[in-house]
N, C-alpha and C positions, 0 to 999 in steps of 0.2 A: 486167749492171748497169753495169759500168765502161764498156762501149761506149756505153750510153745517156747516161751522164754526159759522156763525151767529145763525143758528138754534140750534146748540149744546149749545152755550152760553146762548140763551134764555131759553133752557130747564134747565140748571143749575141754572140760576138766578131766575127761577120760583119757586124753592124749598125754603122753609123757612129755616133759621138756626134753630138748635135745641139745647136746654139745656136738657140733660138727667140727672136726679137725681136718684141715686140708694141708697137705705137705707134698713137696717135690722130691725129697730125697730121704731115704731111710736113715741117713747119717745126720740129718738136720738137728742141730743142738736144741732149737726151740721145740721141735716135735718130741724129742726124747724127754726133755725137761717137763713138758706139759703132760705127757702120758704118765711119767713118774709121779708128778704132783697129784693128778686125779686119783691114782692108785693109793695115795697115802690116806685118803678119807672115803673109802667106799661106803661107809655107813652114812655119811653126809650126802653122798650122791644118791643113795637109795632113799633116804628120808625125803629128799626134794624131788624124787621121781624123775631122775635124769637118765637118759639113754645117751651113751657116747658112741659116735660113729666116726670112722676114719676113712679118708679118701685120699689115697696117693694119686698124684697126677699120672694118668694112664689113659689109653684110648677107651677103656671100659668105663672110666669115671668122668669123661669129658662132659656128659650131659648134666651131672650134678654140679660140677664146677661152674657151668654156664648158668644153671638154674639159680645159684646163689651168688652169681656175678663175682666169682673169686678170680683175682688176678693170677694168671698162671705163671707169672715171673716171680711171684713171692715165694719164699721158701716155706712159709707157714702162715695159715690163717685160722683163727678161732672164731666160731660163730655160735651164739646162744640163741636157740629157738624156743619161744614160749609155747604154752599149751594150745594157744590159738593158731599155731603154725607160722607166726610172724617172727621176723628177726628182732631180737631184743638188744643184742650187743655183738660187736665185732672188734677183733684186734689182730694185728699181725705180729704180736709179741706174746710171750708167756703170760698166762693169767693165773695168779695164785688162787687156791681154793677159797681162801678168805674173801677175796674180791668177787669171785663167781657166786659164792653163797650169799654175800651181801647184796648183790644185784638181784638175785632171785628172791631173797627174803624181803626185799623192799617192794616187790610187786604186789599189787592188790589181791590177786588170786592166791598167792602164797600166804599172805597175811590172813586171808579168809580160811585157808586150809589149817593154819596153826591154831586158829580160834576153835575149830571143830575138834 
């Protein structure tokens, strides 16, 4: 039983965290501001094992918009996905890196990673 739990924990921690950015228009101010913000601290993104994915509203991306229940009338949606694949945070406004990193650093799995 203990081996199974260890294996499951390894499988979960092996997945990167994800920031999913959904946007309607390339000219969206929130979208541009968010991308610029994330690019200001790539070391912090890497340290926290975050993969950033972008999804412009289009026929090709409809399934992922539906999967994450993103309102297609919103110009911008930010979603943080944890290592377990679950949604940890959502906003339709700009999220500063300090806020993003604070949310991640407060997570039990992240605290465990820092201790190691």
